[in-house]
N, C-alpha and C positions, 0 to 999 in steps of 0.2 A: 502493500500500500503505500501512497507518495505521502510523505511524512505532510508536507502542506492540507488534505486530504484531511489525516489524521488528526492535525492540529484545531482544525475548524468542527470536526467532530468532535471532539472531546471537548471542544468548549463549549460547543452548543447544547450537549448533555449536561456537563458543570452549571451552564446558565440554569437550565430546569430545576436542578436543584437547589439554586439560589433562589429562583421564584417560588419555587412550592414553599421555601420557609417565609419568605414577605409575604405571600397570600396566607399563610399559617399566621401571622401578627394580623395582618389586617381582619380576617375574619373573627379574629379576640379582640380586634379594637375598643369595643365594648363589653367586652367582660370585666367585670366586677374584681381589680386585683391582678390581673394578669400581668404579668412579666416577659417583655418581647423576646423573642429568638436572637441571638446574633449567628451572622456567616460571615464566613470570608476568604477570599481567593488567594493563592498562594501560587507561584511558579515553580514547576516542574520540566527537567529536561526530558527530553524524549530520547529514551534509552532504544539503540540498535545499531545495527552495521554502519560503518564510515563517518563520516564528520557529525559531531555533536551541533547541528548548525539549527536546530526547531526545541523552543520552549513553549510548553504549553502551561493552562492556569485549571487547576485543580479548587471546587468548594468545599469549606468543610463547616460543620457546626464550632463556632466558636464562643458557646455558653449562652450566657442568658443576662438580659440588662435588667442590673439591680438598684436601677433607680426608681423610687419611688411614685406613683401616678397622683394627680391630683384627689384633694379630699372635698366631699358634698355634702351640706350639712343635709340631711332628712327629716330628721325630729322622729323615726321610726325607732322604736325599743331596742328591735332585736337587728340593729345596722350595727356594725362597729368598725371600726378601722384601729390597724394596728399605726400605732406613732411610731418613726421613724422606723430602723432596723427590727425583726423577729417576724413570726407568725404565728399562725394558729395550727394546731395540732387538730385532726381529724383520723378517722379511721378509713384508710385507703380503697378502691375496688379492690383487693388484695390481701383485704385483713390486716395489714400492718399500718403502723405508723406512717402518714404520712402531714404534709407542713403545707399550707394554703396562706392566703392574704385576702383569699376573698372573705366577707364579715358580712355578707347578705344570708342571713342565718334566716330558720323559720322552724317552726315546730310540727310534727307530724301528728295525725291524730292518736298516735299512743304517749305525745309528749317529749319523743325525742326531740333534739335541738342538732338542726342540721344546717351543712351550705345550701346553696341555691341549686347545688349540684348533688345534692342527695348522699354528702360524707359527713356521716355523723360528728358530731366536735366532742372532742375528747377533756376529759378533765382530769382529779386525779385518781378519780378509783373506774374508769371507763367512759363510755359515751354518757353525755349529759341527760337527764331526764327531767321533765320539768311538770311536775303535778298540776294539776286542775287550779286556774286561779286567775284573779280576777284584775292583773294584772303582772308582769314580768320587768324586769330592770338588770343592767348589766353594767357594771363598774369598770375604772380605770384600769383595777388588776385585774379584771377578768371574773370576779366574782358575779354568780347570778340569783337572784333575790327574787321572790315573788310574794304576791300579797292572797294568800288563801283564797279559794270561793267561801265567802261567807263570813269571814274575817273582819275587821275593821280595819281602814286605811292603815292605821298605826301600826298594825300586825305585822312583821318582814321576817321571813323565812329564808334561810339562805339553801338553795339547794347544789351548788357545785361550784365550780373555778375552774375558766377556762384553761386549758394549758398553752400557755404562752411562752414560745422558744426562740432560741437567737443562734443558731448553729454558724457557724462559718461557712461563708457561699462556696468554699473551693470543696466543703464536705458533703456537700447536697449532689443530688442527680436529678434532673429533670425529669418527672413521668408525663404520663399522658393526662390531657384535662387540667395543663396547668400546674398540679401538684410537685412535691420535690420529697424525695424522701433522702437517708444519710447513705451515701455512697459504700460507707463499709458495713451497713445495715445497723440495726440496734434503734434506739431511741435516742432523741435528745431530750438533754436535760432543763427542765421548767426554768425561766429566767425571767426573777422577780421585777428586774428591771424593763421590761418590757410591757408598755402599757398599751391602751385601745381608748381609744374616739368613742361613746356612745352616741346613739343617733346620727350616722355618719357613714358615707362609703368611701373606699377610695379605688379611683379609675383605673383602668389599665392605661400601662405606661406605653403603651405605641404612638407614636408620634405619626399620625395620620396621614399628615402631608407630607413627610418624608418615604413614609412607606409608598405611600400612590406616587410618587416622583420616582423612588427606588423602581416601581414596577414597569413603569417606562421605561425606564433606561434599560433594564434588562429584556424588556422584550425587543428595544431596538439592537442590543448586541446580538441577541438570538438569531435579528434576522440577518443580521453584517457574518454571523457565522456561517448561516445557510448560503448567502451568495456565496461566500470564500470557498463551498463545500462543489457548489455549481460551476467557478471558477475552476479549482482544481479539478474536476470533471473534464471541463471543456479542453483543458490546458491537455493533458491525457491525452483526448482523441484527436487533436490535433496533432502531438507527438508520434499517434500510432499513424495516422495518415500519411506524415512526413516521411518516416522510415519505411512506410509501403513503398510508397510513390520512386526510394532508392535502388 
């Protein structure tokens, strides 16, 4: 295979991978607490016989953007936003402890506190369950308190405390659904310094304008690689005709 054709072909392939990451971020631009995925290109020499005269680019995931999204006040008692660094501990789909910034919390008919994506919120003794009550409040340290049904407003009962953690970013692995888990396995230790804002939500940290511009740039780059493949094919055909005519 001609090296120029190989470079163009791999370029188109890697651009499609970068586009997939960018589109994933765009799809989650309105997901509460979502952290954008990062990708980056790096150059690689084409290995083969002859002089090393070709270099192509490969795309690889470069982690995730740890920046915070904007915080919007909602006034809803079950909405929480993590202040600064930190995560809310939840039970992941695989049954293991996972971490999220999604503070859009809800109660199931059985009273289980869970995120909007269905992950039960963990406390000191497993998933937090809220008994029937007239009101629910979440303090800045994650303590969940209720006024039981039939009780006076001054009667407050604590039903659990949301586990808040702050493991190092390099100790986390990105999982599906915007969740994180410890790379080495196990569970993170609760961190009392992590606080939350009640009645507020953190938006996605995806820069929508930049993601849209990046999508257009990647689409144009893909078109250029396809044109380069056509040019390489045309040159090969022309060379073959010249050889046949001699």
